[in-house]
C-alpha positions as CSV (number, residue, x, y, z in Angstrom):
1,X,0.0,0.0,0.0
2,X,1.3,3.4,-1.0
3,X,2.1,5.9,1.8
4,X,0.7,9.4,1.4
5,X,2.5,12.6,2.2
6,X,0.5,15.5,3.4
7,X,1.1,19.3,3.1
8,X,-0.4,20.1,6.5
9,X,-2.6,18.7,9.3
10,X,-5.8,19.9,7.7
11,X,-4.8,18.0,4.5
12,X,-4.4,14.8,6.5
13,X,-7.6,15.2,8.4
14,X,-9.7,16.0,5.3
15,X,-8.2,12.9,3.6
16,X,-9.4,10.7,6.5
17,X,-12.9,12.2,6.9
18,X,-13.4,13.3,3.3
19,X,-16.7,12.7,1.5
20,X,-20.3,13.1,2.5
21,X,-20.8,10.1,4.6
22,X,-17.9,9.5,7.0
23,X,-18.5,12.5,9.3
24,X,-22.2,11.5,9.5
25,X,-21.3,7.9,10.4
26,X,-18.8,9.1,13.0
27,X,-21.5,11.3,14.5
28,X,-24.0,8.4,14.6
29,X,-21.4,6.4,16.5
30,X,-20.6,9.2,18.9
31,X,-22.4,8.0,22.0
32,X,-22.7,4.2,21.7
33,X,-22.0,1.2,19.5
34,X,-24.6,0.6,16.8
35,X,-25.7,-2.3,14.7
36,X,-25.7,-2.0,10.9
37,X,-29.5,-1.4,10.6
38,X,-29.4,1.2,13.4
39,X,-26.6,3.0,11.5
40,X,-28.5,2.9,8.2
41,X,-31.5,4.5,9.9
42,X,-29.3,7.1,11.6
43,X,-27.6,8.2,8.5
44,X,-30.4,9.5,6.3
45,X,-30.1,8.9,2.6
46,X,-27.1,6.5,2.6
47,X,-27.5,3.3,0.6
48,X,-26.7,-0.1,2.1
49,X,-23.8,-0.5,-0.4
50,X,-22.3,2.9,0.5
51,X,-22.6,2.3,4.2
52,X,-20.8,-1.1,3.8
53,X,-18.1,0.6,1.8
54,X,-17.6,3.5,4.2
55,X,-17.5,1.2,7.3
56,X,-14.9,-1.0,5.6
57,X,-12.8,2.1,4.8
58,X,-13.2,3.5,8.3
59,X,-12.3,0.2,9.8
60,X,-9.2,0.0,7.6
61,X,-8.2,3.5,8.7
62,X,-8.6,2.6,12.3
63,X,-11.6,4.9,13.0
64,X,-14.2,2.2,13.6
65,X,-14.1,-1.2,15.3
66,X,-16.3,-4.0,14.1
67,X,-17.3,-6.5,16.7
68,X,-18.8,-9.8,15.6
69,X,-20.8,-11.8,18.1
70,X,-21.0,-15.4,17.3
71,X,-24.7,-16.1,18.2
72,X,-27.9,-16.9,16.4
73,X,-29.0,-14.7,14.8
74,X,-25.5,-13.2,14.0
75,X,-24.9,-9.8,15.6
76,X,-22.3,-7.2,14.5
77,X,-21.8,-3.9,16.2
78,X,-19.7,-0.9,15.1
79,X,-18.1,1.5,17.6
80,X,-15.5,4.2,17.5
81,X,-11.9,3.5,18.3
82,X,-9.9,6.0,20.4
83,X,-8.6,7.4,17.1
84,X,-12.2,7.7,15.7
85,X,-13.3,9.3,18.9
86,X,-10.5,11.9,18.8
87,X,-11.5,12.7,15.2
88,X,-15.2,13.1,16.2
89,X,-14.2,15.4,19.0
90,X,-12.3,17.5,16.5
91,X,-15.4,17.7,14.3
92,X,-17.7,19.0,17.1
93,X,-16.6,22.7,16.6
94,X,-17.2,22.3,12.8
95,X,-20.7,21.0,13.5
96,X,-21.4,24.0,15.8
97,X,-20.1,26.4,13.1
98,X,-22.5,24.7,10.6
99,X,-25.4,25.0,13.0
100,X,-24.7,28.7,13.6
101,X,-24.3,29.4,9.9
102,X,-26.9,27.1,8.4
103,X,-29.1,29.8,7.0
104,X,-26.2,31.5,5.2
105,X,-25.0,28.1,3.9
106,X,-28.4,27.1,2.7
107,X,-28.8,30.4,0.8
108,X,-25.6,29.8,-1.3
109,X,-26.7,29.2,-4.9
110,X,-25.7,25.7,-6.1
111,X,-25.5,24.4,-9.7
């Protein structure tokens, strides 16, 4: 696997959390572990295929832990690692900024 070089800390952070879904998944896992179906319901608009893909990437990056319980029926829970929790904590001020500026952001013309 190729190692990436970053120009600054923000470049590294955006690479890890980039895209529409990862920050929303992190937020959904903020308080407690969740099963796949719970996550799908918590992250409005995400497809099952995309959620699977994002969870795999996040697990590979060390943000999310996948716990498989060997029982009938099978049970899998996703939770944040310490690394994922630290990223989520860093995103909280960004979420506050978004809440405070939502009207302005919504008013921006989009193509």
